[in-house]
Each structure stands twice: as structure tokens, then as C-alpha cells.
N, C-alpha and C positions, 0 to 999 in steps of 0.2 A: 285359415286360421280366425282363433276365437279372440276375443277380446281380452282375457286374460293372459294369452299367449303373446298378444301383440306386446300388451303392458311389460311383460316380462321383458320382451325383446328392447323396446324402447328403454326401458330401465337401464338395460345392461350396456346399451350403446352411450348412455348418459355419465354410466360407471366409466367407460373406457375412456371417454373426452375427457372425464375430470382427471384421469389418470395419466392419460396424454399431456395435458395443457393446467391442467388446474394449480400446479406448484408455480409454475410463473407466473400465471394470472393474479393469484394470491399475492405473492411478493411483489408485483407492481403495483397493486391496489393498496398494499399494507405499508408498502415501505417508500415505492417510488414518486408517487404522485405528490405527495408531501406529508412532511411527520404530523403525526397525531398523536395523541396521550389518550388513552383509556376510555376517558368519559366522552371525547371526541368520537372516536371509534365508537363505542357503543350508540349512542348518538345518532352518527350514521346508519347503523345497523339496524334499529328501531324505526328510523324513519323509511328506510329501504323496506321493510318489513312491511308496515301500515301502506305505501305504497302499491306493491306487490300485492297484497291481499285485498286491498279497494280494487284495482285492477280484476283480480281472479273474480270477485263477487260480480262484476260487470260484465265479465266476459273478455276482456281487452287483452289482446295479445303483447305481453312485454317481456322484454329479457330483464330479470333479475340481476344480470352481471351489468347490464347498461344501467341499471336504476342503481346501483350501488355506485358503480362509477360516477355518474353524474353528481351523487351526494358529496361522495369522497372529491372530487374537482371541486365543487361549490364552497367545502370546509375551505380547502388551500387557497382557493380565490377569496373567501373573506376575510381571512389570515392574510393573506400576501405572502403565501409560502408556497404557491403553486410550483412545479417542475412543469413548467410552458412545453418544453421538448416532448417531455412524457405526455400531456394533455393533448397535443397535437397528432401524438403517435395513435392514442386511444381512438382522437376523431374519424382519422384516415382510416384505421380499423374498423371503426363502423360504418364508414361511407363504401369500403372495398368490400366488405364481408356478405352485404347483400347481393350485389352483382352477380360476385363470383359465386357464392351459393347458388343463386338461380341458375347460372350456365351450366357448373356442373349437374345441378339436380335435371336441369332439360336434356342434358347429353345423357345421363344415366335410364331417363325416361324413355327417350328416343331408343335409346338399344333395347330396353325390355320389351316396345312394342315391336320390335322385328322379330316376323313370326318366324319359328325353326321348327322343323318336322319333328313329331313326337311330344312337342316340350307343352306343356300347359302354362299359358301367362299367369302371371295372379299381379294385383295391386302392390303385395309386398314386396316384391323386386323395387319398384317405382320407389316406395316409400321410405325402404331402405336404401337407395339410390340419394333420393331427397335429405335425408338425415345425415346418411354419410357424407353429402356435400358440403353441407352446412357445417358439421364438424370439422372437415378440414378445412375449410376458409377460415373459421373461428383458429384453429392451430395454427396455421401456416400465416393468416395475413394480420393476425391480432397483434399484440403488443410484443414487439421484438426481444426486450432483455437486451442486457449487454452486448457488444459488438461480438460476432464470430471471427475467427481467426481463419478466414478463409473457406468455411466450409461451403458457401454458397455466393460467394462474391460480395462486393460493398454493397449494405445495407439490405443485404437478404439475412436473416437470421432463423435457420428452421432446425432448431436445438429439440432434443430430448430431453424433459427435467432431469434435474440430477439428484 
């Protein structure tokens, strides 16, 4: 697989991830963390853009969502209107996402390395597994949103966006 094909594949994965969990994340950041007016929302987005651009220039790995969340939480903390429960849930999602994605990715990578008769192994399978594990961990272990009605038990809310 050449670079343009891989680029299209990764882009498709990002689109699917946005469709699956994007609305929920946007709703939590836009409404649940802290109430903001348009001026404050613009300021948070401009700071996010500047930080992510600076990080990209220096080749630093970062998550736009994490940078944006940090800015929004900071606005709420400064104003005294921070929903601390939501902020704690975001923090827990950040702590859980990395090891969960690492474990899922390692599992898929291990499966990809098992030799099978007549099968050509490629790094693509491992990369897809790692990207898929990260997307699943982000979707399942990230911000829960409103409580579920018995879908997965108390404290677990794995819903598709409405």
C-alpha cells in the first residue's frame, strides 16, 4: 500500500470515528463542561488552533480534542462555573484511553503476526488494529454523556449518537 492509499484509509477511519462519537463529544464540550458565550468559545478555539499549530510545527504529538478540552475546562475554572463531575469524567477518559488503546493495539498486532498458511502479512493490519483500538477506546471510554437506561449496567454508557 502506498502513501496516498494509506492517507485515504486513515482519513476514512477518522471520518467513521467522528460519525460514531463526534456529536457526543461536541455536546459535552459545548454544553456540559461550562456555559460559554460566543466570545469565550471563539477564544477557546483560537487558543486551541494556536497550540495545535505550534505543536505541529515542532512535530509534537498531541490531540486536538485534549487541547480544546483543556482550554474549555480552564475557562470554566477561571469563571467558577466548571462542572467538576464532567471535568473528572474527561480526566478519567484521558487516563483510561491510552492503556486501553495500547492493550487492544498490542492484541491485534500479536494476532497479525501469527503466521497463517498462504497469507501475506503486512504492517497495514497492525496499523489498522492500532488505529481501530484507539478509536474504540476513545468512543467507549470517553465522555459518557447522560446516564443510560440499563444498556450496559450502572456507570457504563455505550450509546450511538442520536
